[in-house]
N, C-alpha and C positions, 0 to 999 in steps of 0.2 A: 375534782376541781379542774377546770379547764385553764389553758394557758392564754386564752383571749381576754381582752378587756371589755367589760360590760358597757353597752351603749346607753344604759339607763342611769339616770342621775337622781339626786336627792329630791329635786322639785317634783319629778314625775311620781316617785314613791309617795311623797307627801300628799299629792293630789289624789292618788288612788286610795290612800288610807283614810281620807276624810269620812266617807260613808261608813266605814267600819268603826271609826272613832265615835260617830254620832250614835250608832247602834250600841256600842259599848257603854256610852254615857247613860243611856236609858236602863240597860241591864244592871250596871254597877250601882245605879241609884237605888235599885231594889236591894242589892247586897248591903249597901250602907245602912239602910233602914233595918234590914234583918240583923246585921251585926250589932247595932246599938240596942235593938230589941232583945238580943240575947245576953246583954249585959256588958258589952265592950264599950270603951270610951271612944269618942270621935277620933282622937289621934291614933288609937290602936287600930281602928278599922281602916284609917287612911294608910297607916304603915303597912298593913297586910297587902293592900292593893298596890302600894308603891314598890313592894318587893316581890310581888307575884302578879302574873297575868293568867290566872286559871280560875274561871268562874266556879266550875264544879269542885275543884280542889279547895278553893277558899270556903265555899259553903260547908263542905265536909269537914274542913279543918276547924271552922268555928264550932261546928257541932261536937267534934271531939274535945275541943278545949272547954266548952261549957259543960260537958259531961264529965270533966275532970279525968279525961283519958290519959293513958300513958304515952311516953315518947314513942314506944314501939308501935302502938296503935296509930299514932300520927304518921310515922314513917311508912307503915304498910298501906294505910289509906291513900296517902299521896302517891305511893308507888303504883298502886292498882289504877288509880284515876288518871295519872299523868304519864304513864308509860308510853302512850301514843306519841308524845312529843319527841321522844328519842328516835322513833321511827321516822317522824317528819324531818328531824334534823339530819338523819342519815341520807334521806332522799334529797334534801336541799344541797348537800355537799356536792352532788353531781351537777348542780346548776351554778356553782360559784366560780367567779373569775379569778385571775392570778393575783388580784389585790386583796383577796380574802385570807389574810394571815391568821394564825391561830388566835391571837388576842382579839382580833376583830370578829372572828367566828364565835368566840365565847360571848361577846357582847350581843351579837346577832341572835344567838340561841335564846337569850332572855326574852326576845320579842316574838318567839314562835307561838302562834295560836292557830286554831283551825282556819280562820278567815285569812290571816296574814300568809299562812302557808299556801292556801289556795291561790291567792293572787301572785305570790312569788313563783310557784312551781308552774303556773300557766304561761309564763313568759317564754317565747320561742327562742330567745338568746340568753346567754349566761347573765347572771345578776351579780352585782358587787355590793360592798358594804355601804356605799353612799346611797344607792337606791333602797336597800333594805332598811337603813336608818330612817329614811324618809317615810317608808311604808309603815314603820312601827311607831312613829312620832304621834300621829293623831289618835290611834287606838290607845296608846299609853296615857296620853292626856285625857282622853275621854273616860278611860277606866278609872283613873285616880280622881279626876274631877267629879265624876258621877258618884263615886263612893263618898267623897267629902260632902257634897250637897245632900246626898241621901242620909248620911249620918247626922248632919245638922238638922235636916227636916224631921228625922225620927225623934228628935228631942222636943219638937214643938207641935207636931201634928197630932190630932186626936187619935185615939187608939184604933178606931174603925178604919181611918185612912192609912195608918201605919200597917195594919194587917193587909189592906188591899194592895198597897205598894210593895209590901214584902214578898208577894207571890210573883212579882214581875220577873225575877231571875229564873224562877222555875218554868215560866212560860217559854224561855229560850231553850231549856232542856227538852221540853215537850216538842217544840218546833224542830229540834234536831232529830229526834227519834221517830216522829210520825211518818215522814216520807219513806224511810226504809222499812218501817213496820207495815205500811200499805203494800210495798212491793215484794217483801220477802217474808214468807210465813215463819221461817226460822227465827228471824229477828223479833217478830211479834211474840212467838212462844217464849223466847228468851226473856223479853221484857216482862211478860205476864208471870213467868216462873220467878224472876227476881223479886217482883212486887209481892207475890204470894209468900215467898220465903221471908221477906222483910216483915210482912204482917204477922207471920207465925212467930217470929222472934219477938215482936213487939207485944203481942197479946197472949202468948202462952206463958203462964206463970212459971212453969218449969224451966223456961229459958231466960229467966231474969238475970242470970249470971253473965250473960253475953252483953257487953257494953255496946253503946251505939257505934263506936268506932269499928269494932270488930264485926258488928252486924253488917255494916256497909261492905266490908272486905269479904266476909263469908258468903253473903247473898250474891254478890257480883261474881265471885269465882265459881261458886257452886252452879249458878244458873248457866254460866258460860261453859263450864265443863260438861254438864249434863246434856246441853244442846249440841255441843261439839261431838259427843259420843252418839247421841240419838239421831241427829240430823246434820251430819258433816257436809261440807261443801265438796262436791265432786271434783276430783283432781283434774278432770278434763274440762271443767267449767271455764268459760271465757273470762279473762281477767279484766276488771273495770279499769278505765283510765283514771289514775290517781288525781290528775288535775280536774277532770270532769266531775269526779265524785266529790272532791272538796269544794268545788264551785257550787255544786248543788246544795251542800250543807250551808255554805255561806249565804246563798240566796234564801234558804229557809229561815 
């Protein structure tokens, strides 16, 4: 944390966060439909989005809940999926100004997402709580509002439309992984291996004892571990600029 005061204010953060909020509205609309389709009530789907801002984590969480998974499954699933936010938070601490006290940083940490992190870390000067609160306002409203409208729509739309809208959130995941899959063979092989392991667990009768929650955890960890051992990143490989990398994902 730097001793300087950030030149960025709430209004600037709010303006920069509007495009992210609009994108989140469309994606969370699909989550709302998916959640209601899985058996949750509208208020339950809304509360999930009001207390979380993690698309993949929420979809996986609903899957675990609907499969009557255990608390341990839920904890491990969320840990595997959302561990990256801890790394983003650590990185952002190097960009915060002297007004970023511990209580304020805790509140700011709630709003860390891939896109918000990309915008914040790309700033050339330190950022403060005021700017970050503005940056997370529109995405939060977009995420919760989209969930609410999606959940309500899921109760009145025909089944065919519900199924069509329900895959919207998965299109975002595909958009995130496609660019690195095209550029890095290791990423492509990791995704294919994880998909193959997931299909194996789902369709091999002998593996029926593995629940959906643990299936997500095992497939992700095994695929990453195998590819890390078979195709490790060379130690002398040039490091990518975190800001540029996250901006590329946000654009996707």
